[in-house]
N, C-alpha and C positions, 0 to 999 in steps of 0.2 A: 762180695756184697757191695752194692753201691753205697758210697759214703752218705750218711744221713745229713751231715752238716754241709750246707752250701756256702756261697760267699757271704751270706748274711743270716746265719743261723739255720734252724730247721723250719722248713716251709712246705705248705701243701694245702689242699682243700680241707677246711675244718670239718671234723667229725667223719672224715673219710681217710685221707692220708694222715692228717694231724688229729688224732683222736684224744679224748680225755685220758685214756689209759697211757698213751705216750706222754702227754703233758704231765701226768702224775710222776712217771718214771724220770722225766727230765727234771722235775722239781725235786724229787728225791735225790737225784744225782747232784743238783745244785746245792741242796742242803748239806750233803756229805762232802763233796769235793771242794766247793767254794768256802764252805764253813770250816774248812781245815779239820775235818774229822771230829769236830766238837760243836758246842753251841755257837752258832754263827748268826748273822743278820743279813738277809737278802732283800734288796729293794725290788718291788714288783710294780710295773706300770703297763698300761695297754692303750691301744687306740680305740676307735668308736665302733668297731665291727660287732655285729650281733653275736658272733661266736666268742667274743672276748671274755664275757662273764663266765661262760661254760669252762673255757680253758683256764681262766684265772682260778676258778674254784678247784680244779684238779691240780693245777700247778702249785697253789698255796698248800693244799693238802700234802702234796709230795714234799715240799720244802720242810713242812713241820714234821713229817714222817722221817725225813733225813736228819732231823735234830737241830734245825735252824729256825729262827724267827723270820716270818715273812712280813716285811714292811710294805703294806698295801697303799700305793699312791693313787690308785684309780686311773682315770683317763689323763694322761700326760704325754707330751712328746717324747720320742726316744732320747733326744739329747738331755731332757730333764732327768731321766733315769741315770744316765751317765754321770751327770753332775751330782745328783742326790746320793748316789752310791758313795761318792767321796765326802760330801758334806755331812752325811749321817754316820760316817765312819763304819759303813757296812762292809761285809766280806765279799759282796758281789751284787750284781743287778741283773734283772731279767725283764725283757720287754716282750709283750704279746702283741705282735703286729706283723702284717705282711706288706708294710711300707706302701708302695705305689700299686700293688696288685689289686684286682677286683675284690669285692666284699666277701665272696664265698671262700677266698683264701685266708689263711692266717699263718702266723709264724711265731717262733720262740727263739730269741737271741739273747746272749749272755754278755755281761761285762764283768771284768775282774774288780778287785777292791779299789783300783786306781781309776776306774771308769773306762778302761780300754777293752776292746773286744778280745775274747779269749784266743790264745795262740792255738795253732793246729794240734799240738801235742795234748793240750788239756781237753779239747773237743774229742780227740781220739780216745782219751781215757774215759770220758763220759759215754761215748759210743760203745766202748767195750763193756761198760756196765750194763747198758741197755740190752745186750744180746747174751749176757752170761749170768751165772748164778751170783747172787749177792755175796760179797766176801766179808760182810759184817752183819751183826745182829741189829735189827731196828731198835732204836731207843724206846724206852718206856717211862712212865711216870713223869717225874720232874725233868727228865732229859728230853722230852718232846718239845718241839718248837711251838710258837704261838703265832697267830695272825694279828698284826697290829696295824691299825689304820693311821696313816700319816695325813692328817687333815689339811695341813698347810703346804702340801707338796708343790702345787701350782705357784703359789705366792713365793715360796723359796726360790724357785727356778727363775721367775720373772725378776726378782730382786737381784739375783746373781747376774743375769744378762745385762740389766740396766747399770749395774755397778761397773761394768767393763766399757761403757760408752763414754766418749770424751765430751760430748756437747749435747745440745738439744736439737730437735728437729722442727722447731716452730717455723711456720711458713711453707713447709713441705706438704704437698697434697699427695696422698698415696691410696691406692685401691688394693685390697687384699682379698684373695680367694683362698679360703681355708679348706676347701675340698671335702667338706663334711667330716673333717678329721680332728685330731687332737689340738692342732694349732688354734682352733676356735677359742680355746680357753686362755691363750697366751699372746699370740701375735698382735691382735687389735689392741689389747690392753697395753702392751709394751710400747707400741707406737704412740698411742694417745698420751701415755705418761711422759713421753719425751716431747710432747707438744705438737706432734704432727696432726694434720687434718686427715682423718681416716674414714673411708667407706669400705665396709667389709661385707662379703657375700659367702653363702654356703657355710654358715657358722652353726647351723642346726644339724641334726643327724637322726636317722632312724635305724642305723645299724647295717643297712643294705645299700646306702647311697654313697659311701666313702669312695672317692676317686672316680665316681661315675659322671662322665662328661663334665668334669670340673677340676679345679686344682692344677697341679703341675702336669697331670696327664692330658689335660685339654685346656689350652690357653685362650680359646676363642672367647670365653666369657669375660675374662679379665681384660683382654685386648679391647673388646667392645666398650667396656665400662670406661677404660682409660681414654679412649679416643673421644667418646661422647662427653665425658665429664671434665676433660682438660686437666688430667692429673699429671704430676711430675713423673710418676712411674707406677707400675703395678707389680705385685708379687703374687706367686701362687705356690702353695705347699702341696706335698703329697700327704697321705693319711697320717703318718706319724711325725711329720715335720722335721725329718732329718735332712731334707733337701728343699731347695727353693729354685724356681725359675722366675724370670722377670720379663716385663715388657717395658719398652721405653715410652716416652710421652706420645709417640705416634702410634703405639700399639704393636710395634714390631718386637718379636721374641728376642730375648737376651738369655742365652743358655749358660750352663755352668762354666764353660771355657771362657766366655766373654765376661762373666761376673768375676772370675779369677783374674783375667787380664786387667780389668779396670782396677781391682783391688791391688794387684801386684804393682801396677804402674804408680798408683797413689802411694803405696807404702815405700816403693823404691825412691820416689821423689822426696819423701819425708825421712829417708834413711831409717825406715822402720821395718824393712824387709830383711829378716835375719839371714845372713850368708848370701843375700841376693839370690835366693833359691826358691823355686816353687816345685812341688811334687804333683804329678798327675799320672794318668794311665795311658796305655797304648791306644785307647779309644779317643783320646783328645785330638781335636782337629789340628792338622798340620799347620794351619795358620796361627795357632796359639804359640807353637814353638818358634815360628818365624818372628812373631811379634815380640816375644820375650827376648830373643836373641838381639833384636833391634834396640832394646832399651837396657841391655847389659844384665839380663836376668837369666840365671842358669835353670834349666828344666830337667828334672829327673823323672823318668817314666817307670811305672810299675805295671804288673798285670791288673786286670779289671777287678775292682772291689775296693771300697773305701778303707777296709781294714788293711789292705796291702799298701795303700797310700800312706796311711797312718804309721805303719811299721817303718816305712822308708823315711818319713818325717822324723821319727824318733831316732833313727840311725844317723841321719844327716844333720839333724839339728834345725831343719827348716820348720817354720811356724805357719806356713800357708800351703795348702794343698787341696786337691779335690778331683771331681769328675765332671765330665760334660753333662751328666744327668742332673747336676745340681747339688750333689753332695760336696759341700765346701767346708774345710776344716780350718778354723783359726785356733791353733793349738794353745795359744796363750789364754784362750777363753774357755775352751771345752775340749774334751778328749775324743770327740766324734763329730761327724757332719752335723751341723746345727743350722737349720733353715732360718730361724729367727735371727741369730747372730749375723749370718750372711746378709740377710735382708737389711738389717739395721746399718751394717757397714756400708752397703751400697747406697742407701738413702743418705747417710752421713757424707759420703763423697760427693753426691749430687749437690747437697747444700754447701759444703765447704768450698767446692770448686766454682760454684756459680754457673756451671755448664750443664746443659741438658744431657740426659743419659744417651741420647742418640749421638751426641758428639763424643762423649767419653768412650763409648764402645768402639769407636773407630781406631783405637789403639791396636785393634786386631782385625784382620780381614780374613774371613773364613774361606778355606778352599771348599769348592763344591763337594759335598759328601752325601752319599746315598747309603742308607742302612735298611736292610730287610731282615725281619725276623722270620725264620722258616720253621714251622712246626715239624718235628721229626718223631719217629717211633723210638729211636735209640740214639740219643746224642753221644753216648760213650763211643760209638763206632766212628765218630768223626776223626779221632786221632790215628786210626788205622786205615782210613780210606785212601788208597793210592790215587783214585780218580779225582777226589777233591784236592789232594796235594798237587797233582799235576795241573789242575785248573788254576789254582792259586799261583803256582810258579809261572805259568804262561801269562797270567795277568800282571805279575810283578815285572816280568821281562818287558812287557808292552809299556808299562808306566815309567820304568826307569826311576830317575830322581824326581819326577814331576807328579808323584802321587804315591799311594800306598794301599795295601789290601790287608784286611784283618778278618779272619773267619774263626769264630770261637763258639763253644757251647755255653749256653746260659747257665749261670750257677744256681738259679732258682726256679727255672721253668723248662719244659720239654721243647726247647728251641735251639736252633743254631743261628747265630747272628752273623750276617755277612755285611761288611762295611768296606766301601771303596771311596777313596779321595782321589781326585784328578784335577788337572788344570781347568777342565770345563765339565759341566754337568752331564752332557750327552755321553762323553767317554765313560764317566763314572757309572752311569746307568747301564750302558752296554755291558760293561765288565761285571757289574752286579748280577744282571740278568743271566749271564753265561754261568757264573759260579752257582747261583741259586738253582739253576736247572740241574747242575751236577749233584748238588746236595740233595735235592728232592729225589732224583733218580737213585741215589746211593743209600739214603738214610730213611726215607719214608717207609 
């Protein structure tokens, strides 16, 4: 059986792959396993998708059936759930969100009592429950869980984030694209309370417009606003605000690698970078590693997924890590990727340094990188395809030390991602085209 949990929880088309029945069973499992086989408390939050209310109803019913109380936080960013799980002394947290995916998708992802994503072995235990007979009797009477509304969830999270900032942002002009997602309730408010001049867009929602030609999946809107309005920077979130991408004052994109590079350089200069180490993934641009080496910062790489970045951060003691996609983790402030915290730190560096973001970002020079997402019928066959293996080997021999190749199956979608970095764009494109042709022939 294909593993139900991907790199970021259970995800699929709502009411098709991800049904209310499945949500109920996941809730029941959360109530039982995270609640430590007795009365527990599970924090529940969601983004703005139309399917969120349907899945929340089923999930909360399952949690209560599993013997735990569901602490309903409503629409909040994913990192808010991670924080609130700790702050409310709950036994776990659940987020209903498909992050950057289109509105018809949704997902369910879990946090443990410390606000960290569940280890594989606990996910495996939950999966086993989903496909086997229940090994315990459902609670009844006073042992049933309750659904409890947490009315101040958004305010608690904002207060926590602002409590970790060192100064104010008066004089900083910032444009924010909330992507019709959960950040609409938090990011503009947080920046305004720190004194920044804020213009925000896509802060409303109808349940079907999340991530649609907006937010971190489409930077054209925020780029145009920044260029016309003469802002210091612009930021854009995905639907659940666990990631952020930026644009500098010229409207040019600043991706997760560059955000981490700017932050790492600033922290290194202030002796605030613990162990002089940053954790990132194999998808990180080769230019990031070169830049960090140049300023004396060690880079540890993991497989793709912010949960694996976080695992390595906890092992190594590093407090800064993340992904090119914009998941950036400041472990001293939160236990998962937090788009608001990342954005605030970036804006704080712009103000403190007195330098434009276009200059700060030059700490890193990106190698030309080409990434193609290839829809496939069976991504599981990637690992056994000799033809794809041979194509990758040939590409690596051609590039030598002046580039790299990464071909991997998506953890959340029926895609194979083909990425090539090279000294020049044309070479990278040629090699990607060759590998994509083999992947399509072998796996479609």
